[in-house]
N, C-alpha and C positions, 0 to 999 in steps of 0.2 A: 504494500500500500504506500502510495505517495500522497502527501498532503501539501498544498500550498499553505501559507501561514496567514499573511495579512488579508483580512476580509473573509477568510475561510475558517480559521480557528481563533483569530484575534480580531476584535472589532476596531480596526485601525484604518480602513479604507478612506473614510472621510477626513481623518487627521492627516493622512498622506496628501490628499487633494488640497487641503487648506495650507499645508506646509509648502507645497509646490506653488500655490497661488501667492503666498507671501514672498517666496523666492523670486517669482516673476515680477511682482510689484517692486521689489527692491531694485531690480534692474530696469525699471520703467516700462515693463511689458504688461499690458492689460489683457490678460487671458481670462476668458469666462470660466468660472469655477466648475460649471457643469461639464464643460469640454475637458477640463483637467481630470475630473472624476472618471470619465469614460476611458481615459488612458491609463488610470491606475491599474497596475498589474503588468504593464510593460516594464522593462528595465528603465532606469532613469534616463539613460542616454537616448533610448528610442522614444520615450515620452517627450523629451525636449525636441528631438528631431521632428516628431509629428506635429507638435504645436508651434515650433519656431524653426521652420525648414532652413532658413538662412543663418542659423546660429553658428557663431565661430567656436572653435575648440576652447578658446580661453573663456568665453561666456558660458559655454556648457559646464566647464569645471566650476565656475563661480556659482552657477545655478544649483548644481548638485551639492556643493558645499553649503549653500544657504538653506536648501531643503533639509539637509541632514541636521543642521543647527536648529532650525525651527521645529522639526519633528521631535528632536530629543526633549524639547520642553513639554511635549505631550506624554512622555513616558509615564508619569504618575497617573494619568487619566486612562491609560489603556486597560482593557478588560478582555478576558477570553469570552467567547460565546458560550451560552448555556450548553453543557454536556460535551464541550470540546475535549476535555481531558478524558471523560468517560468513553467517547468515541475512539480515541487513540488506544485506550486500555482494552476495549472490546475487540479491536482488530488484533492487538498483540495477544490477547488471551485465546483468540481463535487460531493462533499459530502463524499469523502473518508477520513478516518483517515490515516495520513501519519506518518510513523516511519522510523528513520534512524537506520538500523540494522547493526551497525559497531562494529568491534572488535578492533578498534584503541585504542591506549592509550588515557586516558581521556583528557590530555592536547593537544594532536594532534587533537582529535575530536573537542575540543573547538575552535581551530584555524579554522577548516573546517566549523563549524557552523557559525562563524563570517563571513567567506568568502561568504557562501551561502546567508546569510542575508535574510532568508526566513520567519522569524517572526512566526506568528500564523499558517503558512502553515504546520509547523512541530508539531505533537502532542506528540511524544515521541522519545527517542533515547537511544541507548546502547553504552557502551564502553567495553573494555576488562575486566573491573571490574564486569560486569553483567553475566558472564558465566564461568563455570568451565572448559569447553573444547572449544577450538577455531575451526574455520572452517578448514576442511570440516564437522566437527560435527555441528549439527543444533542448539546448545545451544543458540547462540546469537540471532538467528531468533525467537526461542521460548520465549526468555526473552523479546524481543520487542513486540511480539504478546501478551504476558501476560500484558505488560504495556498498550497496546491499548485495553485490555479487549476483545480480539477477539479469534477465533479458527483458526488453520491452513487452514481449508477449506474455510475460509472467505477472504484470502489474496492472493496477487500476489507479487513476489519479483523481484526487478531489480538489477542486479549485472554485473560485468565485467569479473570475473575470473571463471575458471573451478570449483574452490573450492566453489564459491558462488552457482553455479548451483547444485553441488552435495549436498550441505547443504540443499538447498530448496527441492530437489527431495527426500531426505531421510525422509521428513515429509509430502510429498504429496503436496507441494506448487508449483504452476506453476512458472517457472523462465523465465523472459525476460532478455536477455543478450545484453550488448553493447560492441562493439569491440574497443572503445576508450581507454581501458586499455591496449591494445596491444596484445590481444589474438584473434586468427582467428575465423571466423564464423564457420568453420568446426569443430574445437576443441570444441567450445561452444555447438554446436548442438550434437556432439558425447557425450558430458557430460550430455545431456538431456534438453538443453534449448528449450523452447516451441517456442520462437520467438527471432530473433536477429536483432538489429538495429545498426547503426554506432555510435550514440552518443545521448545525451539527446534531441538535436534539432530534429534528425531524428525520435525518438520515439514520441515526442510531435506532430510532423506533421502527424503522423499516429495513434494518440491516440484513436480515436473513433473505429478504426478497430483492435485494439490490445486487448490483454487479459485484459487490464485496462478498455477499453471500454465495455467489456463484464461484468465486475464487476458493472459498473454503468448503464448497460442496454442501452448504446449508440451505441453498435456495429451494423454495418449494415449487 
């Protein structure tokens, strides 16, 4: 099992959107907040390229630095979604290897891991340091799969963004999508999501009949 973190297990998508908005404003760029939110889930480099196509390398670094600084001020406000820890534990208890396939900055991921407090239920994790290209490229997923010593055909990925679904689909990994990150079911299905649930609690309640249940042979 691979899990995205921001917007999937941790309620942080809107904090990331606002941190990017603040970063853009600091550089005199007036980017609509809703446009930024729809790009959350991409790596920071691709988010900037999408929203500011003519961005220089120097400006991109300034924007990423500003986003990181602003986002860190929200760390005390971050919370996991209901049953996020229980979902990870249920997958681990069912005999599945569990990986956090995150492209977050390493220090942000460490904060999320402490919040999740899932201990031995997590077998491996990735950060932005583990991949050359960010989502929607599949590099982060492939890096986590490699750490788990598995193959793409052996795993299912749970994410919340269109970019998560596209990354998984590009390597043939079934994607379960959650709408708790703020993206609609229709958009997630159009991107290729095999299943869509409201949040970790909703997925946990339907685990046996989900693609995860089919991995463990529990599906009815």
